[in-house]
C-alpha positions as CSV (number, residue, x, y, z in Angstrom):
1,X,109.2,132.2,97.8
2,X,113.0,131.5,97.6
3,X,115.1,129.4,100.0
4,X,117.3,132.4,100.4
5,X,114.4,134.2,102.1
6,X,114.8,131.8,105.0
7,X,118.3,130.5,104.9
8,X,121.7,132.2,105.1
9,X,124.3,131.7,102.3
10,X,126.3,129.4,104.7
11,X,123.2,127.3,105.4
12,X,122.4,127.1,101.7
13,X,125.9,125.9,101.0
14,X,125.5,123.1,103.5
15,X,122.5,121.8,101.5
16,X,123.9,122.3,98.0
17,X,127.6,121.5,98.4
18,X,128.6,118.5,96.2
19,X,131.3,115.8,97.0
20,X,132.7,113.0,94.9
21,X,133.8,111.2,98.0
22,X,130.4,111.4,99.6
23,X,128.6,110.4,96.4
24,X,130.9,107.4,96.0
25,X,130.3,106.4,99.7
26,X,126.6,106.4,99.2
27,X,126.7,104.2,96.1
28,X,129.2,101.9,97.7
29,X,127.1,101.6,100.9
30,X,124.0,100.8,99.0
31,X,125.6,98.0,97.0
32,X,127.4,96.7,100.1
33,X,124.0,96.4,101.7
34,X,122.6,94.6,98.7
35,X,125.6,92.2,98.8
36,X,125.1,91.6,102.5
37,X,121.4,90.7,102.0
38,X,122.3,88.2,99.3
39,X,125.0,86.7,101.5
40,X,122.7,86.4,104.5
41,X,120.2,84.4,102.5
42,X,122.9,82.2,100.9
43,X,124.2,81.4,104.4
44,X,120.9,81.0,106.1
45,X,118.3,80.0,103.5
46,X,114.8,79.7,105.0
47,X,111.4,81.2,104.5
48,X,112.0,84.0,107.0
49,X,115.3,85.2,105.6
50,X,113.9,85.0,102.1
51,X,110.9,87.2,103.1
52,X,113.1,89.7,105.0
53,X,115.5,89.8,102.1
54,X,112.7,90.7,99.6
55,X,111.6,93.6,101.8
56,X,115.2,94.8,102.4
57,X,116.1,94.5,98.7
58,X,113.0,96.6,97.9
59,X,114.3,99.3,100.2
60,X,117.7,99.2,98.6
61,X,116.1,99.4,95.1
62,X,114.4,102.5,96.3
63,X,117.8,103.6,97.6
64,X,119.2,103.3,94.1
65,X,116.2,105.3,92.9
66,X,117.0,108.1,95.3
67,X,120.6,108.1,94.1
68,X,119.3,108.2,90.5
69,X,117.3,111.2,91.6
70,X,120.4,113.0,92.8
71,X,122.4,112.0,89.7
72,X,119.5,113.2,87.6
73,X,119.8,116.6,89.3
74,X,123.6,116.4,88.8
75,X,124.2,116.6,92.5
76,X,125.2,113.1,93.5
77,X,128.8,113.8,92.5
78,X,130.7,117.1,92.1
79,X,132.2,115.7,88.9
80,X,129.6,115.6,86.2
81,X,131.1,112.7,84.4
82,X,130.5,110.6,87.5
83,X,126.9,111.7,87.7
84,X,126.5,110.5,84.1
85,X,128.4,107.3,84.4
86,X,128.1,106.0,87.9
87,X,124.6,107.5,88.3
88,X,123.4,105.6,85.2
89,X,125.2,102.2,85.5
90,X,125.2,101.7,89.2
91,X,122.0,103.5,90.3
92,X,119.5,103.9,87.4
93,X,120.0,101.0,85.1
94,X,119.8,98.3,87.8
95,X,116.2,99.4,88.5
96,X,115.5,99.9,84.8
97,X,115.6,103.7,85.2
98,X,117.4,106.5,83.3
99,X,119.0,109.5,85.0
100,X,118.6,111.9,82.0
101,X,114.9,111.1,81.4
102,X,114.2,111.1,85.1
103,X,116.0,114.4,85.7
104,X,114.2,116.1,82.9
105,X,110.7,115.0,84.1
106,X,111.5,115.4,87.8
107,X,112.8,119.0,87.4
108,X,109.3,119.7,85.9
109,X,107.8,118.3,89.1
110,X,109.9,120.6,91.2
111,X,109.1,123.6,89.0
112,X,105.3,123.0,89.1
113,X,104.8,121.5,92.5
114,X,101.7,123.1,94.1
115,X,99.9,123.5,90.8
116,X,97.7,121.5,88.5
117,X,100.7,121.2,86.1
118,X,102.7,119.0,88.4
119,X,103.4,115.7,86.5
120,X,103.4,113.7,89.8
121,X,100.0,115.0,90.9
122,X,98.0,111.9,89.9
123,X,100.0,109.9,92.4
124,X,98.8,111.8,95.4
125,X,96.1,114.4,94.6
126,X,93.3,112.2,95.9
127,X,94.8,112.0,99.4
128,X,93.5,111.6,102.1
129,X,91.7,108.5,100.8
130,X,89.7,105.9,102.7
131,X,91.3,103.1,104.6
132,X,89.7,100.6,102.2
133,X,91.1,102.4,99.1
134,X,94.6,102.6,100.6
135,X,94.5,98.9,101.6
136,X,93.6,98.0,98.0
137,X,96.6,100.0,96.7
138,X,98.9,98.2,99.3
139,X,97.5,94.9,98.2
140,X,98.2,95.6,94.5
141,X,101.7,96.6,95.4
142,X,102.5,93.6,97.8
143,X,101.0,91.0,95.4
144,X,103.1,92.3,92.4
145,X,100.2,93.7,90.4
146,X,101.8,97.2,90.4
147,X,105.2,95.8,89.5
148,X,103.8,93.8,86.6
149,X,102.1,96.8,85.3
150,X,105.4,98.6,85.5
151,X,107.2,95.9,83.5
152,X,104.4,95.8,81.0
153,X,105.0,99.4,80.1
154,X,108.7,99.0,79.5
155,X,108.6,98.4,75.8
156,X,106.0,101.1,75.1
157,X,107.5,103.8,77.4
158,X,103.9,104.8,78.2
159,X,101.9,105.0,81.3
160,X,102.7,106.1,84.8
161,X,103.6,104.3,88.0
162,X,104.3,105.2,91.6
163,X,108.0,104.9,90.8
164,X,108.5,106.6,87.4
165,X,106.6,108.8,85.1
166,X,105.8,108.6,81.4
167,X,108.8,108.4,79.1
168,X,111.4,107.5,81.7
169,X,111.9,104.0,80.4
170,X,112.8,105.1,76.8
171,X,116.6,104.8,77.2
172,X,116.7,102.3,80.0
173,X,115.6,98.9,78.8
174,X,118.6,97.6,76.9
175,X,121.1,98.9,79.5
176,X,118.9,97.9,82.3
177,X,118.6,94.3,81.0
178,X,122.4,94.2,80.5
179,X,123.1,95.3,84.1
180,X,120.6,92.8,85.5
181,X,122.2,90.1,83.4
182,X,125.6,91.1,84.9
183,X,124.1,90.9,88.4
184,X,122.7,87.4,87.6
185,X,126.2,86.4,86.2
186,X,127.9,87.4,89.4
187,X,125.5,85.4,91.5
188,X,125.9,82.4,89.1
189,X,129.7,82.6,89.5
190,X,129.3,82.6,93.2
191,X,127.1,79.5,93.0
192,X,123.9,81.2,94.1
193,X,122.3,82.2,90.8
194,X,118.9,81.3,92.1
195,X,119.1,84.3,94.5
196,X,118.6,86.6,91.6
197,X,114.9,85.7,91.9
198,X,114.9,87.7,95.2
199,X,115.9,90.8,93.2
200,X,113.0,90.3,90.8
201,X,110.5,89.6,93.6
202,X,111.6,92.7,95.4
203,X,111.3,94.8,92.3
204,X,107.8,93.6,91.7
205,X,106.5,93.8,95.3
206,X,108.5,95.6,98.0
207,X,109.9,98.3,95.8
208,X,106.6,99.7,94.5
209,X,105.1,99.3,98.0
210,X,107.9,101.3,99.7
211,X,108.0,103.8,96.9
212,X,104.3,104.5,97.4
213,X,104.5,104.9,101.1
214,X,107.5,107.3,100.7
215,X,105.7,109.4,98.1
216,X,102.5,109.6,100.0
217,X,104.4,110.6,103.1
218,X,106.0,113.4,101.1
219,X,103.0,114.8,99.3
220,X,99.8,113.2,100.5
221,X,97.4,115.0,102.8
222,X,99.7,118.0,103.2
223,X,98.4,121.4,104.5
224,X,97.7,122.7,101.0
225,X,98.7,120.6,97.9
226,X,97.9,123.6,95.6
227,X,99.9,126.2,97.4
228,X,103.2,127.1,95.6
229,X,104.9,127.4,99.0
230,X,106.8,124.1,99.4
231,X,106.4,124.2,103.2
232,X,102.7,123.7,102.5
233,X,102.7,121.3,99.6
234,X,105.5,119.0,100.7
235,X,106.7,117.2,103.8
236,X,110.2,116.5,104.9
237,X,110.7,112.8,105.1
238,X,113.3,110.9,107.1
239,X,113.9,107.6,105.4
């Protein structure tokens, strides 16, 4: 099945057209939201704003991962140099990802979705699962166990997670640490360096939790996970 079997050339262009201005707006909006979250906690520091900030920052980290996905497909910007530079330094590296590695492995997911060869299959092949099993997964995410497992695999580039697949950390550690140190430096210069802990807490808890929910919504308990027709093995998700 091809998309052109169901969509006109004009409709296809609407989905595939690339824009440097739109890509820049998406990146700017995401970082503006991150800045606003930090600012809100700095102005109104209390347990409630801290808790809400961790959840919202986890969502924005997933937002960066989505932009990394687009840059990995070379579709975030029309200009490929922008996909390679902005996609890496402002989208992938802040969450310890890598556009090139992600793009290579994720294209394989697109190519083999609906088959046993899908590299993402372990993340959702067991669905639907029991309520008890799902709550255990949610607990591991929310308490940081999933996030710590993710960090533990950084130096070895082995293992899988709900966010990234095997090998996707290979080129990201040094640059990712550098970008995170720059984020910490900016917060220190603003006199609120302690707020960087919110970024870390979100990365270890809310980010894997939201990423899991999104991935399960997209591929879990679909009409037929092993049908090559994407209308049967994938759902449309509205973030």
